[in-house]
C-alpha positions as CSV (number, residue, x, y, z in Angstrom):
1,M,0.1,-0.2,0.0
2,R,1.2,3.4,-0.9
3,Q,1.8,5.8,1.8
4,A,1.2,9.7,1.0
5,A,4.2,11.7,1.2
6,I,4.2,14.1,4.3
7,E,4.9,17.4,3.1
8,K,6.9,19.5,6.0
9,K,6.2,23.0,6.4
10,P,9.1,25.4,5.6
11,V,10.6,26.8,8.8
12,R,9.8,30.8,9.3
13,V,12.7,32.7,10.4
14,L,13.0,36.3,11.4
15,I,16.4,38.0,11.4
16,V,17.1,40.7,13.9
17,D,20.4,42.8,13.4
18,D,21.2,46.4,13.6
19,S,23.3,45.9,10.6
20,K,21.7,45.7,7.1
21,V,24.7,43.9,5.6
22,T,24.7,41.4,8.4
23,R,21.1,40.7,8.0
24,A,21.4,40.3,4.2
25,V,24.4,37.9,4.7
26,I,22.5,35.8,7.2
27,G,19.5,35.8,4.9
28,K,21.3,34.5,1.8
29,I,23.2,32.1,3.8
30,L,20.0,30.5,4.9
31,Q,18.0,30.9,1.7
32,E,21.1,29.0,0.0
33,A,20.9,26.3,2.8
34,A,17.8,24.5,2.2
35,A,14.5,24.8,0.5
36,Q,12.5,24.3,3.9
37,V,14.0,27.6,5.2
38,K,11.8,30.3,4.5
39,I,12.8,34.3,5.6
40,V,9.6,36.1,6.7
41,G,11.3,39.4,7.9
42,Y,14.1,41.6,9.2
43,A,14.2,44.0,12.1
44,E,16.8,46.4,13.1
45,D,16.2,46.2,16.7
46,G,14.4,44.6,19.4
47,A,11.6,47.1,19.3
48,S,11.1,46.4,15.6
49,A,11.2,42.7,16.2
50,L,8.4,42.8,18.5
51,K,6.2,44.6,16.2
52,A,7.1,42.2,13.4
53,L,6.1,39.1,15.4
54,D,2.4,39.3,15.0
55,V,3.0,40.0,11.0
56,C,5.8,37.4,10.4
57,D,4.7,34.5,12.9
58,P,8.4,33.2,13.0
59,D,9.5,29.6,14.2
60,I,12.9,30.9,14.9
61,V,14.1,34.5,15.5
62,I,18.1,35.0,14.7
63,L,18.7,37.7,17.5
64,D,21.7,40.0,17.6
65,L,22.3,41.4,21.2
66,A,24.3,44.6,20.8
67,M,21.7,46.9,19.1
68,P,20.5,50.6,19.7
69,S,17.2,51.6,20.8
70,M,16.1,47.9,22.2
71,D,18.9,45.6,22.8
72,G,18.7,41.8,22.4
73,L,19.0,40.9,26.0
74,T,15.8,43.4,26.8
75,A,14.1,41.8,23.7
76,L,14.5,38.2,24.2
77,P,12.3,37.5,27.3
78,L,9.6,40.2,25.9
79,I,9.7,37.9,22.5
80,L,9.2,34.6,24.7
81,K,6.4,36.1,26.6
82,K,4.6,37.3,23.5
83,K,5.3,34.0,21.5
84,P,6.5,31.4,23.9
85,Q,6.9,28.7,21.3
86,T,9.6,30.8,19.2
87,R,13.1,29.6,19.3
88,I,15.7,32.1,19.5
89,I,19.4,31.4,18.2
90,V,21.7,34.4,19.7
91,C,24.2,35.8,17.0
92,S,26.4,37.8,18.6
93,A,30.1,39.3,18.5
94,A,32.8,36.8,18.9
95,S,34.6,38.4,21.8
96,A,34.8,37.8,25.5
97,P,32.4,40.5,26.3
98,G,30.0,38.9,23.7
99,A,30.5,35.6,24.9
100,E,29.6,36.7,28.5
101,I,26.3,38.3,27.0
102,S,25.4,35.3,24.8
103,L,25.5,32.9,27.8
104,R,23.3,35.5,30.0
105,A,20.7,35.2,26.8
106,M,20.8,31.4,27.2
107,S,19.8,31.8,30.8
108,L,17.0,33.9,29.6
109,G,15.7,31.2,27.2
110,A,18.0,31.4,24.1
111,M,18.3,27.9,22.5
112,I,21.8,28.5,21.0
113,C,24.7,30.9,20.7
114,V,26.5,31.4,17.3
115,A,29.5,34.0,17.0
116,K,29.9,36.2,14.4
117,P,33.2,36.0,12.6
118,V,35.8,38.5,13.5
119,G,36.5,40.6,10.1
120,T,35.5,39.6,6.6
121,K,39.2,38.2,5.3
122,N,39.2,34.8,7.4
123,P,37.8,32.2,5.0
124,K,37.9,29.6,7.8
125,A,36.2,31.8,10.2
126,I,33.4,32.8,7.8
127,A,33.0,29.0,6.6
128,E,32.6,27.8,10.2
129,F,30.1,30.9,10.8
130,K,27.9,29.8,7.7
131,S,27.9,26.0,8.9
132,A,27.0,26.9,12.4
133,I,24.1,29.0,11.8
134,K,22.8,26.7,9.0
135,Q,23.2,23.7,11.6
136,A,21.4,25.5,14.4
137,V,18.2,26.6,12.1
138,L,17.8,23.1,10.6
139,G,18.7,21.4,13.6
140,L,15.8,23.1,15.7
141,Y,13.6,22.8,12.6
142,D,14.1,19.1,12.4
143,A,13.6,18.9,16.4
144,Q,10.1,20.6,16.2
145,A,9.3,18.6,13.5
146,K,9.7,15.0,15.1
147,P,6.8,13.9,17.1
148,A,7.1,12.4,20.6
149,E,8.3,9.0,21.1
150,G,7.1,6.6,23.5
151,V,10.1,5.0,24.8
152,R,10.7,3.2,27.9
153,A,13.7,2.3,29.9
154,M,15.0,-1.2,29.3
155,A,18.6,-1.1,30.8
156,P,19.2,-2.7,34.3
157,D,17.8,-0.3,37.2
158,L,20.2,1.6,39.2
159,G,19.8,-0.6,42.3
160,S,22.9,-0.7,44.5
161,F,25.2,0.6,41.6
162,R,27.9,2.7,43.2
163,P,30.0,4.8,40.7
164,K,33.6,6.3,41.0
165,L,32.9,9.1,38.2
166,I,29.8,11.0,37.0
167,A,30.2,11.6,33.0
168,I,27.7,14.1,31.3
169,G,27.3,15.1,27.7
170,S,25.1,17.5,26.4
171,S,24.7,20.0,23.5
172,T,21.6,22.2,22.2
173,G,20.1,23.7,25.4
174,G,22.5,22.0,27.6
175,P,24.1,24.7,29.6
176,N,20.5,25.7,31.2
177,A,20.0,22.0,31.9
178,L,23.7,21.6,33.1
179,I,23.3,24.3,35.7
180,A,20.0,23.5,36.8
181,M,20.9,19.5,37.4
182,L,24.4,20.6,39.0
183,K,22.5,22.9,41.4
184,D,20.4,20.1,42.5
185,L,23.2,17.6,42.8
186,G,25.8,19.8,44.8
187,K,29.1,18.6,45.7
188,V,29.6,14.9,45.2
189,P,32.3,12.3,46.6
190,V,33.5,11.6,42.9
191,P,34.7,13.5,40.0
192,V,32.4,15.0,37.5
193,V,33.4,15.2,33.8
194,I,31.4,17.2,31.2
195,T,31.5,17.5,27.5
196,Q,29.3,20.3,26.2
197,H,29.1,21.2,22.5
198,M,30.0,24.9,22.5
199,M,32.4,27.0,20.6
200,D,35.8,27.4,22.5
201,M,35.1,31.0,23.6
202,F,32.2,30.1,25.6
203,I,33.6,27.3,27.8
204,P,35.4,29.5,30.5
205,I,32.4,31.4,30.8
206,L,30.4,28.4,31.5
207,A,32.8,27.0,33.7
208,R,32.7,30.1,35.9
209,Q,28.9,30.1,35.9
210,I,28.7,26.6,36.8
211,E,30.9,27.4,40.0
212,Q,29.1,30.3,40.9
213,E,25.8,28.7,40.6
214,T,26.5,25.5,42.3
215,G,29.4,26.5,44.9
216,V,31.5,23.5,43.3
217,E,35.0,23.8,41.9
218,C,34.6,23.6,38.0
219,V,37.6,23.7,35.9
220,E,38.2,23.8,32.1
221,A,40.3,20.8,31.3
222,V,43.9,21.1,30.7
223,E,46.6,18.6,29.5
224,G,47.9,16.6,32.7
225,L,45.3,17.7,35.1
226,L,44.7,15.3,38.1
227,V,41.0,14.2,38.3
228,V,40.2,14.1,41.9
229,P,36.9,13.7,43.9
230,G,34.6,16.8,44.2
231,R,35.5,18.9,41.0
232,I,33.9,19.3,37.9
233,Y,35.7,19.2,34.8
234,L,34.5,20.8,31.4
235,A,35.9,19.8,28.2
236,S,37.8,22.6,26.6
237,G,36.6,24.0,23.3
238,G,38.0,22.4,20.0
239,R,39.8,19.4,21.5
240,H,38.6,16.1,23.0
241,M,38.7,15.4,26.6
242,A,40.0,11.9,27.4
243,L,40.8,10.4,30.5
244,K,44.2,8.5,31.2
245,K,44.9,6.1,34.0
246,S,48.5,5.5,35.4
247,G,48.5,3.5,38.6
248,Q,45.9,4.7,40.9
249,R,46.1,8.3,39.2
250,V,43.7,9.6,36.3
251,T,44.7,12.5,34.3
252,I,43.1,14.5,31.8
253,N,44.5,13.9,28.1
254,L,43.7,16.6,25.6
255,D,43.1,14.8,22.1
256,D,43.5,16.8,18.8
257,G,42.2,13.9,16.9
258,P,39.4,14.2,14.3
259,A,35.9,15.3,15.0
260,E,33.5,12.3,15.7
261,N,29.8,12.8,14.8
262,F,30.7,16.2,13.5
263,C,31.6,16.9,17.2
264,K,34.8,18.2,18.8
265,P,35.1,17.6,21.8
266,S,32.9,14.5,21.5
267,V,31.0,13.0,24.3
268,D,32.0,9.5,22.7
269,V,35.5,10.2,23.0
270,M,35.0,11.0,26.6
271,L,33.0,8.0,27.7
272,R,35.5,5.5,26.1
273,S,38.4,6.7,27.8
274,A,36.5,7.0,30.9
275,V,35.7,3.2,30.5
276,E,39.3,2.4,30.0
277,A,40.2,4.5,33.4
278,Y,37.2,3.4,35.6
279,G,35.9,0.2,33.9
280,G,32.1,0.0,34.7
281,E,32.0,2.3,37.5
282,I,30.5,5.2,35.6
283,M,27.2,6.8,36.2
284,T,26.6,8.5,32.6
285,V,24.0,11.3,32.3
286,I,23.0,12.3,28.6
287,L,21.2,15.8,28.5
288,T,19.3,17.5,25.5
289,G,21.2,18.0,22.5
290,M,21.2,17.6,18.4
291,G,22.5,14.2,16.9
292,K,23.6,10.9,18.3
293,D,27.0,12.0,19.9
294,G,27.2,9.7,22.9
295,L,25.5,6.8,21.7
296,N,28.8,4.8,21.0
297,G,30.1,5.8,24.1
298,C,27.3,4.7,26.1
299,E,27.1,1.5,24.5
300,A,30.7,1.1,25.7
301,V,29.7,2.2,29.4
302,A,26.7,-0.3,29.4
303,K,28.9,-3.2,28.1
304,A,31.4,-2.4,30.8
305,G,28.5,-2.6,33.6
306,G,27.8,1.1,34.0
307,R,24.6,2.8,34.2
308,I,23.0,5.6,32.2
309,V,20.3,8.1,32.5
310,V,19.1,10.6,29.9
311,Q,16.7,13.5,30.0
312,D,13.1,13.1,28.6
313,Q,11.8,14.5,25.6
314,E,9.6,17.1,27.3
315,T,12.2,18.8,29.0
316,S,14.8,18.7,26.3
317,I,15.2,21.3,23.6
318,V,16.3,18.9,21.3
319,W,16.0,15.0,22.0
320,G,18.6,13.8,19.8
321,M,21.5,12.7,21.9
322,P,19.2,11.4,24.9
323,G,16.6,10.2,22.5
324,S,19.2,8.0,20.5
325,V,20.4,6.4,23.9
326,A,16.9,5.7,25.1
327,N,15.9,4.3,21.7
328,A,18.9,1.8,22.1
329,G,17.4,0.5,25.1
330,L,20.8,1.7,27.1
331,A,19.0,4.0,29.7
332,S,18.2,3.0,33.3
333,A,15.8,5.9,33.7
334,I,14.4,8.7,31.4
335,L,13.7,11.6,33.4
336,P,12.9,15.4,33.5
337,V,15.7,17.5,34.0
338,S,14.4,18.2,37.4
339,G,14.9,14.3,38.4
340,L,18.2,13.7,37.2
341,A,20.2,15.0,40.1
342,R,18.2,12.7,42.5
343,A,19.0,9.7,40.5
344,V,22.5,10.5,40.4
345,R,22.8,11.4,44.0
346,N,20.8,8.0,45.0
347,T,23.7,5.9,43.6
348,L,26.2,7.9,45.9
349,M,24.6,7.7,49.1
350,D,27.2,5.2,50.5
351,V,30.5,6.3,48.5
352,T,33.3,7.4,50.0
353,P,35.8,10.0,48.4
354,R,38.3,8.1,46.3
355,G,41.3,9.3,44.3
356,V,44.8,10.8,45.1
357,P,44.5,14.5,45.6
């Protein structure tokens, strides 16, 4: 029996930037990216964007932050209040102050941050920007188009499992989920390692935000750094974070190998190395994110006897990474972000600190 083809509606995009040239460039990039992208409007500041919402009815707003009249940080919560289902991609300056403001925007509800290239004479930076903005729009569009899946955990329950390491992987929407979970988790008697897909300029700021919000020391991974209980380690941008065991000591190894799953750093690299260093004594958490990075690593964790919990679809911005693990039957629990910390904490009830300081 022949099935009727399902025609997807194009994703409607509103571009907000005070630079006419930048608006035109982003519009051209997206129009050339795919037929399912439709530019429905342009706005020069936050106030104009708010007026355009009713006329354009966008699915996605690409929002600059530094604008006259009404800046992006002021407009962002107003946009979401007026159109709560709108997905916002922040597109702002590739500078330290720009990165700081961009992460503040994520705490207000932005989904993704894409940094504008500095100057127009760096072909690599321009190519990376084009790729990032296309992936952001198409990734959010694909996530919205997919229906909810009724998946149930099939892996062994957490029971009396007692880990020596907590390993977390996340991507799109991850910073907010990470901070929420880690605040609930508090300081734990084992190390915590995190691979979050982000541009390298955002990583030190995210590490600082995690430390400020949780009161737990959070450091960006550097080569040779000793992994000890009670500390959070965040993968640096542009290199994989691997764990290396020597005797009773575990240290950070920064791997400059090729990207995996189009990601560098990759959750898969981190998890495979964690299995080599800790065997199956690993508690893995997969948070919201596009794609399937972490699936192969979770297979290695499960095979070694570790446990995995994933964020549920309802609270995930994109249920790609956690969904792939859940669909593979590897998750011991599929939980809202508010329930993940409790699941992890319950496995640590009788764990005493281990490791060499």
